[in-house]
Backbone bond lengths (Angstrom), bond angles and torsions (degrees), N, CA, C in turn:
res aa  C-N    CA-C-N  psi(-1)  N-CA   C-N-CA  omega(-1)  CA-C   N-CA-C  phi
1 X - - - 1.458 - - 1.522 109.65 -
2 X 1.313 117.48 135.88 1.452 119.41 174.05 1.516 111.16 -70.08
3 X 1.313 115.32 162.01 1.456 120.05 -179.78 1.520 110.59 -67.82
4 X 1.324 115.51 158.13 1.460 120.28 -179.85 1.534 108.54 -65.89
5 X 1.303 116.40 131.80 1.460 121.52 -179.66 1.514 112.95 84.64
6 X 1.331 118.48 5.22 1.455 121.51 -179.04 1.515 110.55 -83.20
7 X 1.328 115.28 150.27 1.464 120.20 177.07 1.524 111.70 -86.25
8 X 1.315 117.14 -2.01 1.471 120.60 -179.58 1.526 108.65 -78.70
9 X 1.295 114.37 105.54 1.453 118.23 -177.62 1.526 112.10 -101.48
10 X 1.343 116.08 -12.90 1.452 120.20 -178.52 1.511 109.61 -123.68
11 X 1.321 114.88 153.64 1.449 120.34 168.75 1.524 108.44 -82.94
12 X 1.334 116.90 163.11 1.454 120.52 -175.67 1.524 111.80 -61.42
13 X 1.343 117.46 -38.97 1.463 118.78 -179.43 1.518 111.45 -67.09
14 X 1.330 118.73 -18.33 1.454 120.75 174.79 1.528 111.68 -84.56
15 X 1.348 117.43 -23.62 1.458 121.69 -177.57 1.526 111.31 -82.83
16 X 1.349 118.30 -29.16 1.459 121.87 -175.52 1.527 112.78 -53.68
17 X 1.323 121.32 -48.75 1.473 119.05 179.47 1.530 112.64 -61.89
18 X 1.332 117.13 -32.96 1.462 120.12 179.42 1.539 109.56 -67.78
19 X 1.348 116.95 -45.14 1.462 120.85 179.80 1.522 111.60 -66.19
20 X 1.351 116.28 -38.32 1.459 119.01 178.77 1.523 111.01 -62.35
21 X 1.292 117.09 -38.25 1.455 121.03 179.69 1.529 110.91 -71.57
22 X 1.344 116.33 -40.84 1.464 120.92 -176.24 1.524 112.00 -69.90
23 X 1.352 117.61 -47.55 1.459 121.25 -174.09 1.522 114.12 -101.97
24 X 1.307 118.03 -0.71 1.469 123.02 -179.66 1.530 110.91 56.00
25 X 1.331 117.34 45.98 1.460 123.63 -178.67 1.519 108.53 -119.09
26 X 1.328 115.18 135.83 1.450 120.14 173.78 1.527 107.46 -97.01
27 X 1.336 117.43 106.02 1.454 121.10 -176.48 1.515 112.83 -69.47
28 X 1.316 117.95 -15.82 1.451 120.17 178.26 1.521 112.27 -71.25
29 X 1.337 118.43 -32.03 1.458 122.50 -177.62 1.525 111.40 -90.04
30 X 1.302 118.28 -47.07 1.454 122.81 -175.47 1.520 109.79 -100.86
31 X 1.322 116.38 119.35 1.459 120.32 -177.19 1.524 112.85 -88.63
32 X 1.323 117.96 1.92 1.449 120.96 -178.09 1.513 110.82 -80.92
33 X 1.317 115.44 152.25 1.449 120.46 177.38 1.518 109.73 -72.24
34 X 1.344 116.77 -45.31 1.458 121.25 179.51 1.530 108.64 -130.90
35 X 1.314 119.11 85.94 1.459 121.52 -173.22 1.514 113.69 -68.89
36 X 1.308 119.24 -17.45 1.450 120.99 -179.25 1.520 113.10 -69.24
37 X 1.333 117.89 -23.95 1.456 120.96 -177.30 1.522 112.77 -105.54
38 X 1.316 118.14 8.99 1.462 119.80 179.69 1.520 110.90 -71.51
39 X 1.328 117.58 140.56 1.454 122.50 177.79 1.518 109.34 -74.52
40 X 1.316 115.33 133.13 1.459 120.23 178.41 1.518 108.90 -89.23
41 X 1.328 118.10 120.26 1.454 122.91 178.39 1.523 109.62 -103.68
42 X 1.319 114.69 149.41 1.467 120.39 179.36 1.518 111.15 -77.74
43 X 1.296 115.17 151.08 1.456 121.90 171.31 1.527 108.05 -98.52
44 X 1.336 116.99 165.69 1.468 120.62 -177.49 1.520 112.61 -61.30
45 X 1.323 117.46 -34.95 1.462 119.36 -178.36 1.527 112.52 -76.91
46 X 1.332 118.44 -9.29 1.462 121.83 179.00 1.534 112.54 -95.00
47 X 1.338 118.16 -3.71 1.457 121.37 -178.35 1.523 110.58 -73.28
48 X 1.333 116.14 140.85 1.464 121.04 175.04 1.526 107.97 -145.60
49 X 1.329 116.16 143.63 1.461 121.02 -177.30 1.519 110.74 -121.28
50 X 1.325 115.19 139.02 1.460 122.50 173.98 1.522 108.27 -106.57
51 X 1.313 116.37 171.03 1.460 122.21 178.23 1.522 108.49 -119.62
52 X 1.335 115.76 135.02 1.463 122.40 177.47 1.518 109.26 -124.51
53 X 1.328 116.03 148.15 1.458 122.38 179.31 1.521 108.73 -123.61
54 X 1.335 116.47 130.68 1.458 122.25 -179.60 1.523 108.45 -125.97
55 X 1.330 115.75 132.55 1.463 121.12 174.78 1.528 107.50 -92.66
56 X 1.342 116.77 117.91 1.462 121.94 -174.35 1.519 112.89 -90.21
57 X 1.310 118.81 16.07 1.464 121.43 -178.67 1.531 109.13 -65.76
58 X 1.345 116.63 119.89 1.469 125.34 -179.28 1.528 113.42 60.63
59 X 1.321 118.56 20.88 1.468 121.62 179.79 1.522 110.29 -82.77
60 X 1.340 116.04 145.35 1.458 121.83 177.09 1.527 107.82 -79.44
61 X 1.342 116.63 132.30 1.469 121.70 -171.72 1.527 112.17 -59.55
62 X 1.320 118.09 -50.75 1.459 120.73 -175.83 1.510 113.52 -64.51
63 X 1.330 116.63 -42.00 1.460 120.38 179.73 1.529 111.48 -67.59
64 X 1.328 115.63 -37.89 1.459 119.98 176.99 1.530 110.54 -67.06
65 X 1.338 116.35 -39.44 1.469 120.53 -178.85 1.528 111.72 -65.56
66 X 1.333 117.81 -37.31 1.468 119.38 179.42 1.522 110.68 -66.61
67 X 1.328 116.44 -40.61 1.460 120.21 178.33 1.527 110.77 -63.85
68 X 1.334 116.30 -44.63 1.463 120.82 -178.96 1.522 111.22 -64.93
69 X 1.334 117.23 -42.52 1.470 119.64 -177.54 1.526 111.67 -65.96
70 X 1.325 117.73 -34.81 1.470 120.13 176.86 1.523 110.86 -65.54
71 X 1.327 116.53 -40.94 1.469 120.13 -179.64 1.527 110.53 -69.50
72 X 1.333 116.80 -42.35 1.470 120.55 -178.52 1.530 111.49 -65.90
73 X 1.320 117.73 -37.52 1.465 120.67 178.14 1.516 112.38 -75.26
74 X 1.334 117.70 -23.58 1.460 121.03 -178.36 1.509 112.73 93.47
75 X 1.330 117.58 15.93 1.459 120.35 -178.31 1.523 112.75 -73.49
76 X 1.308 117.76 -11.14 1.458 120.56 176.90 1.526 111.65 -84.25
77 X 1.320 117.39 -2.41 1.464 122.03 -179.39 1.531 110.29 -102.57
78 X 1.305 115.66 152.76 1.462 120.31 176.16 1.525 111.03 -73.73
79 X 1.328 116.99 -16.37 1.462 121.63 -177.20 1.529 111.75 -97.78
80 X 1.344 118.53 25.01 1.470 121.54 -177.66 1.520 110.25 -58.04
81 X 1.315 115.41 127.67 1.457 123.14 176.41 1.519 106.99 -126.93
82 X 1.349 118.86 118.31 1.462 120.59 -171.37 1.520 115.24 -61.74
83 X 1.332 117.91 -31.57 1.459 120.06 -174.41 1.531 113.25 -97.59
84 X 1.336 117.59 5.77 1.460 121.19 -179.78 1.527 109.56 -118.26
85 X 1.329 115.91 153.92 1.455 121.48 177.92 1.525 108.41 -91.40
86 X 1.335 116.17 83.17 1.457 122.26 -176.62 1.526 111.38 -104.79
87 X 1.328 117.55 14.92 1.454 121.18 -176.14 1.509 113.52 -78.62
88 X 1.320 114.40 174.80 1.454 122.19 -179.61 1.526 110.12 -108.95
89 X 1.317 115.75 164.38 1.459 121.62 177.93 1.530 109.32 -83.99
90 X 1.334 116.22 142.22 1.461 121.27 179.48 1.521 108.84 -126.13
91 X 1.334 116.13 127.74 1.461 122.65 176.20 1.526 107.16 -107.35
92 X 1.327 116.68 123.16 1.467 121.31 177.95 1.517 107.48 -111.99
93 X 1.324 116.37 123.28 1.465 120.13 179.32 1.533 109.72 -115.95
94 X 1.325 116.72 166.17 1.469 124.25 -176.18 1.523 111.48 57.19
95 X 1.322 116.99 43.60 1.462 121.50 -175.86 1.522 111.98 -67.81
96 X 1.334 118.26 -23.69 1.468 120.48 -178.54 1.527 111.64 -70.36
97 X 1.338 118.55 -13.16 1.459 122.29 -178.81 1.520 112.79 -103.05
98 X 1.322 117.43 16.40 1.465 121.85 179.63 1.527 109.41 -72.22
99 X 1.341 117.52 152.42 1.461 121.71 -174.00 1.525 111.58 -125.89
100 X 1.331 114.54 150.75 1.461 122.76 168.75 1.525 107.39 -108.69
101 X 1.321 118.33 148.16 1.462 120.37 177.01 1.524 109.21 -87.65
102 X 1.316 115.96 155.18 1.463 120.62 179.27 1.517 111.51 66.20
103 X 1.341 115.32 -143.97 1.473 121.12 -179.54 1.528 111.40 -103.72
104 X 1.332 116.24 22.14 1.467 119.25 -177.03 1.523 113.01 -65.83
105 X 1.313 117.44 -26.11 1.463 119.91 -178.66 1.532 110.96 -62.10
106 X 1.351 117.51 -33.82 1.468 121.01 178.28 1.530 112.41 -97.34
107 X 1.339 117.97 -32.07 1.468 120.68 -168.75 1.527 115.14 -99.64
108 X 1.314 119.32 -25.94 1.467 120.97 -179.02 1.518 109.85 -64.62
109 X 1.337 116.47 142.99 1.464 120.32 -178.39 1.525 110.19 -122.04
110 X 1.324 114.30 135.55 1.459 122.02 172.52 1.526 107.41 -107.09
111 X 1.336 116.67 130.70 1.459 121.14 -179.36 1.520 109.71 -111.35
112 X 1.333 115.01 144.46 1.461 121.47 171.28 1.521 107.12 -145.97
113 X 1.305 116.33 162.08 1.460 120.76 -178.20 1.516 109.15 -126.04
114 X 1.342 115.69 136.53 1.464 119.97 -177.88 1.519 112.46 -76.15
115 X 1.317 116.84 -20.81 1.460 120.67 -176.57 1.511 112.27 104.44
116 X 1.312 117.34 -11.44 1.460 122.14 177.78 1.520 109.74 -97.12
117 X 1.342 118.05 155.67 1.471 120.04 178.67 1.533 110.47 -58.68
118 X 1.322 115.69 132.08 1.461 121.36 -178.82 1.506 113.52 71.36
119 X 1.325 117.95 19.34 1.459 121.70 -173.83 1.505 114.33 -95.00
120 X 1.332 118.48 31.27 1.467 119.82 178.58 1.530 108.77 -77.86
121 X 1.319 115.39 132.49 1.462 121.44 -179.91 1.526 107.80 -121.57
122 X 1.308 116.89 143.81 1.455 120.67 176.74 1.522 109.45 -131.07
123 X 1.332 114.47 150.49 1.450 121.01 178.31 1.523 108.80 -148.63
124 X 1.304 117.34 165.46 1.459 122.72 177.85 1.531 108.78 -112.19
125 X 1.327 117.69 162.52 1.471 119.28 176.61 1.530 112.74 -59.87
126 X 1.327 116.68 -29.37 1.458 120.51 179.23 1.529 110.96 -63.91
127 X 1.352 116.22 -46.97 1.465 120.42 178.78 1.528 111.14 -70.38
128 X 1.330 115.05 -36.95 1.460 120.23 -178.08 1.529 111.44 -66.14
129 X 1.337 117.03 -37.97 1.464 120.07 -177.56 1.526 112.04 -71.45
130 X 1.342 117.44 -22.39 1.462 119.37 176.52 1.527 110.89 -70.35
131 X 1.355 116.08 -40.77 1.462 120.22 -178.67 1.521 111.75 -82.52
132 X 1.331 116.17 -53.24 1.462 122.18 -177.81 1.531 108.16 -130.37
133 X 1.328 119.32 102.66 1.467 121.01 -173.80 1.531 114.89 -61.34
134 X 1.319 119.30 -35.65 1.457 120.59 -175.23 1.514 114.87 -94.34
135 X 1.315 117.84 3.71 1.461 120.66 -173.24 1.523 112.62 -68.94
136 X 1.335 118.88 -34.06 1.470 121.05 179.79 1.526 110.32 -64.06
137 X 1.326 117.78 -43.21 1.463 120.95 177.59 1.521 110.87 -67.66
138 X 1.317 117.00 -40.38 1.463 120.95 -179.99 1.526 111.07 -62.79
139 X 1.343 117.28 -41.28 1.463 120.75 177.25 1.524 111.42 -64.78
140 X 1.338 116.91 -39.88 1.460 120.46 179.41 1.529 111.15 -63.97
141 X 1.328 116.48 -42.80 1.471 120.48 179.91 1.527 109.80 -69.16
142 X 1.323 117.20 -41.00 1.466 121.55 -178.57 1.518 111.53 -59.10
143 X 1.323 116.56 -37.91 1.466 120.63 -178.85 1.516 112.55 -76.69
144 X 1.314 118.08 -9.86 1.465 121.92 176.53 1.528 112.31 -98.07
145 X 1.324 116.98 -3.53 1.459 121.69 179.33 1.526 109.46 -100.19
146 X 1.339 118.22 162.69 1.462 119.74 177.71 1.523 111.36 -62.16
147 X 1.321 116.11 144.62 1.457 119.65 179.85 1.511 110.47 -88.37
148 X 1.286 117.79 108.82 1.458 121.73 -179.62 1.510 110.41 157.11
149 X 1.311 115.09 -162.08 1.462 121.47 -176.73 1.530 110.58 -64.14
150 X 1.338 117.17 -41.21 1.465 120.62 -179.06 1.528 110.89 -64.53
151 X 1.339 117.45 -41.25 1.458 120.85 179.02 1.516 112.37 -64.65
152 X 1.333 117.15 -39.51 1.468 120.41 178.20 1.520 111.03 -65.86
153 X 1.329 116.28 -38.76 1.459 119.95 178.90 1.526 110.78 -67.28
154 X 1.332 116.42 -39.49 1.462 120.01 -179.75 1.527 111.45 -69.55
155 X 1.328 117.78 -32.34 1.463 120.58 -179.71 1.532 111.81 -67.20
156 X 1.328 117.52 -23.45 1.467 119.86 177.61 1.530 111.96 -69.76
157 X 1.344 117.53 -12.42 1.462 120.85 178.46 1.522 112.60 -83.63
158 X 1.339 116.88 -1.56 1.455 121.74 177.02 1.522 108.88 -95.15
159 X 1.324 116.93 121.15 1.465 122.61 179.83 1.530 107.93 -115.86
160 X 1.342 116.30 117.81 1.463 121.67 -175.68 1.527 109.65 -113.95
161 X 1.354 116.19 131.05 1.459 121.00 -178.14 1.521 110.57 -136.26
162 X 1.331 115.75 137.88 1.452 121.47 171.09 1.528 107.52 -82.40
163 X 1.316 116.60 138.86 1.457 119.80 -176.62 1.520 111.02 88.65
164 X 1.309 115.78 176.62 1.467 119.80 -175.14 1.526 113.33 -95.74
165 X 1.326 118.15 -1.05 1.470 121.27 -179.70 1.525 110.24 -99.63
166 X 1.339 115.47 144.13 1.458 121.35 174.80 1.526 109.16 -148.34
167 X 1.337 117.00 155.84 1.472 119.73 -175.25 1.532 114.65 -86.20
168 X 1.347 118.30 12.58 1.468 120.96 -174.88 1.518 113.06 -107.02
169 X 1.323 117.92 25.17 1.466 119.87 -178.17 1.534 111.93 -69.05
170 X 1.326 117.79 -19.58 1.468 121.10 179.14 1.528 111.75 -68.75
171 X 1.334 117.43 -21.85 1.469 120.84 179.91 1.528 112.40 -81.66
172 X 1.324 118.02 -4.11 1.465 123.41 -178.39 1.530 111.67 49.91
173 X 1.343 117.86 65.09 1.467 119.42 -177.44 1.522 111.92 -69.89
174 X 1.339 114.89 146.29 1.467 121.07 175.15 1.528 107.55 -80.86
175 X 1.313 116.81 134.41 1.467 121.47 -177.58 1.525 108.95 -86.50
176 X 1.337 115.37 129.40 1.459 121.59 174.86 1.520 107.63 -108.39
177 X 1.322 116.63 120.42 1.462 121.11 177.85 1.521 107.55 -96.07
178 X 1.336 115.67 104.69 1.463 119.60 -172.85 1.520 112.60 -71.88
179 X 1.334 118.85 -22.68 1.455 119.18 178.07 1.527 111.94 -71.37
180 X 1.333 117.98 -21.92 1.464 120.65 177.25 1.532 112.06 -83.28
181 X 1.349 116.97 -19.82 1.464 119.34 177.22 1.522 110.38 -73.01
182 X 1.347 116.08 -42.67 1.462 121.81 178.47 1.510 107.06 -159.62
183 X 1.336 117.05 134.32 1.466 118.80 -176.26 1.514 112.56 -71.84
184 X 1.346 119.65 -11.64 1.448 122.61 176.85 1.525 112.31 -81.41
185 X 1.327 117.66 -8.15 1.455 121.17 -179.94 1.523 113.17 -72.05
186 X 1.328 117.03 -16.35 1.463 122.93 -177.61 1.523 108.99 -117.61
187 X 1.341 115.99 136.09 1.463 120.93 174.33 1.521 108.08 -87.53
188 X 1.331 115.94 123.80 1.462 120.72 178.57 1.509 109.02 -108.39
189 X 1.317 117.71 113.99 1.463 121.60 -179.99 1.514 110.63 -108.55
């Protein structure tokens, strides 16, 4: 029995047939309160990956990294699912010609720790590009991805190559021209 003065005149089992008729919902199958607004998540068998190719000649590192991280995470797709690896593969070529704005190429510092007491090491993009040309871009993209197992898996979808040749031509990658997306993406000297 409802409380005295309550507007509840029916029990829930009496309301179900009325709601089923009004909203055309079968409450036996769908356990959600409002199934029309539920977010649709992808299943593993529905995942698909495309390949993209970007020419990094005179490209600004940070702007290029944001574009790459969005593609690798899958945020450019309507089917973005935060906990799934739904991203696409990205091939970056001509990495040795990448640019930093301002004096960051000489002054920016990257820190890492060896794990031993007093083992902090620092380097600049200038020194880093001599040893590993694509490491500055890889670090920038890595810091824009989730920190954990999913982020490490997504970072493997980034392929960086010095020069204009790469071994992934069989995948028929779509070319993204970053200077047409925004004219600030390219340094013009």
